[in-house]
N, C-alpha and C positions, 0 to 999 in steps of 0.2 A: 504494500500500500504506500509506504513512504517513498519508495523509489518512483512510483507513478506520480505522487504529489510533487516530488522534487523536479522531475522532468517536465511536468505540466507548467510549473512555475518558471522554470528556465526558459521554456518556449514563450511564455508571456513576456518575460524580460527581453528576450531576443527580439520580439515584435516591437518592443519599445526602444530598441537600439542599444540594449545592454547585453553584451556577450560575456557571461560570467559562469564560472564553474560552480557546480552544486555538489555538496558532500552529504553522504548518508552513512551513519554508523552501522556497522555489521558486527555481529558477535561470532565467536568461534562456532557456536552451534549452527549458525546460518551457513558458514563455510563448510561445515561437515555434511551438509545435505548433498546427496549424490547428484541431484538434479539442479544444483545451484546455477551452473553456467547456462544450462538450457532455459531455465526460468528467466534469468537475466536477459538472455538473448531475445526471448519472446517479448519481454517488456520493452526492450530497446526498439524492436520492430514496430511497436505501437506509436513511436515518436520519431518518424523518419526525418523530421525537420531538425532534430537535435543530434548533433555530432556526439557519438558515444564518449569522446574524449572530454566532454564537459562534465561527465559523471565521475566523481571520486568516491570510492568506498573506503571508509575509515575503519580499520580493524581495531576494535577496542581490545587492546592487548593485555589487559589485566586478567582476562580469562585465559586459562591454560588451553592452548590449541592441541587437541589430540589428533593423532594421525597426520602429523605435520607434512609428510610426503604427499598425501592425498590433497591436503589444503593447498600446498604449493602448486600442484597440478591444476586445481580449480582456479587459483589466482592467475596462472598462465593462460588458462582458457578464457577468462574474463578479459585479460589484457589483449588477447588476440582480437577481441571484439572492439577494442579501443578504450576500455575503461581503465582508469588509474586507481591506484591504491595508496593509502597512507597508513602509518602506524600511529595510532592515537595514544595520548597519555604516556609517551615513551619515558621509561625510567621507573615506572611504578610496578611493573609486572615482574614475576619471578624469573622469566627467561628473556628479558629484553635484548640482551646481546645475541642470543641465539636467533631471535626473530629478526633483528637488524641484519644479521649475516645471511640468513637463509630465505627470508621472504623478499620477493622482488618488488617491494613497494617503491614508489617514486618519491615519497615524502615521509619525513619523521616529524611528529608533533611533540615538542618538549612539554612535559606536564607542567601545568600552571603552578603547582606547589613549589617547584624549583625557581621559576621565573618570579613569582610573587615576592619571595624573600631574598633574591640574589643581591639586592642593593644593600642589605644589612647583614648578610650572612656569607662569609667568604667561602664556606663549603658549598653552598648552593650556587654561588657564582662559578666556582670551579667545576661543579657538575654541569652547569649549562654550557660552559666553554668546551668541556670535554665531549658532551653529547653532540654539540655542533661540529666539533672536529671529527668525531667518529662518523657522523652522518656524511660529512663531506668526503671522508676517505672512501666511503661506499657509494659515492656519487648520488647521494639523496639530497633533495631540497629539505630545508628545515623551517618549520613554523614554530614560533614561541607562543604558547598559549598563556593567557593571563597578562598580556601587555596592557598595563593599566595607565601608564603615564609616559611622557616623553623621557623622563629620567630612566625608565626601564628600557626604552628603545635605544638610547645611546650606546650602552655597553653591548647590547645585542647586535647592533650594526657593526661595532668594532670587532666582535668575535666572529663575524661572518654569517650571522643568521639571515636567511633569505626573506622571511615573512614574519609578521606578527598577527596575533588575533587577541582581541580583548577590548575593554572599554576605552582604552587609550586611542583606539581607532574609531570605534562606533559602538553605541549601545544596541542591544537587540531591538529590532524594529519590525513592524508588519511588512510583508512583501511589497505592498502597495507604496510604501515610503522609500523603497530603495532607489528608485529612479531619481527622485528629487535629491536624495543624499549624494548619489554619484555625481 
């Protein structure tokens, strides 16, 4: 349902001149479905005006992914359709480094708990810098979640973080307000 909603909204924005990627969280149990790729392909066919590359599926990595080999094959199947993947809340799961190395995601999202406290906690700053560095080593884009102020943005830019997400950029808003905000 939510993938349908996201693609419908993306098409509405596209008709208004805003070409923007939409993201949807997926859990390990979703990726364990044998028919995941086929179901996704069927949904994408219902939205022929949307390029599949505008859809990013965010793997909520705090859930242990069972049958990692099968999940990797499903991710590859989805990527062949043009869909992108990101690893959400990176650094909070028990197998974060395994996932970073083995899952062919294009983006790593640094968990907000590290970003929020990095200005006042040297350990969190070191973690953010190292996560950004590791992601770059694996040729992944990096999004810092919890970017609340310009003061948070400055060290993130200095350490090479690609993108930020949080109230420092925009507060949550109804889809109808995005065009005016952009």
